[in-house]
N, C-alpha and C positions, 0 to 999 in steps of 0.2 A: 398295227404298227404304222408309225408316221414315216413318210418319205421326206428326206432332207430337201429343203428348198428355201426360197425367200421367206415363207411364212413359218417355217420350222427349221431354222438353221442348226446344224450340228458341227462342232469343231472338236478335233482331236489333236492334242499336242503332247509331246514328251514332257513329263514332269521332271524338272531339273533336280529335284530333291530326292533323298532316300525316303522310301515309304515302308513303314513297319506296321504290321497289324498284330496286336496283342489281345489275347482272349484268355481269361482265367489265369493270368500271370504267365502265359506261354506265348512265345512268338510263333504265330501261325503263317506269317508271310513277311518277307524282307526282300526289297528290291531297289535298285537304282534305275530300273527300266519301266516304271509305271507310266501309264498314259492318262492324261486328264481329258475327260469328255465333258463338253458343255453342250447341252441339248435344249434349245429354245429357252423356256422359262423354268425348266426342271432343275433340281439341285445338281451341282457338279458331282461327277462320279470319277473315282480312280479305278482304272483297270490294271490288274496285276497279272503278269505272265504266269501261266500255270506252273512253270518250273521254279517259280519263286515261292510257291505255296507248300507248306508242310501238310501232307495228307496222312492221317493216322486212322487206325481201326477204331 
């Protein structure tokens, strides 16, 4: 695991947009509270609060 610092910056900011995740034509997550994580040169990632995810059997 990388430690945040000048050589490995990590930024977390609230995403101002609604984020929906659709899989197999079903909405599996829907939130206006996602966080955008930018870590060094890695692809940007959206973190979605667990209470915004639909868990099924």
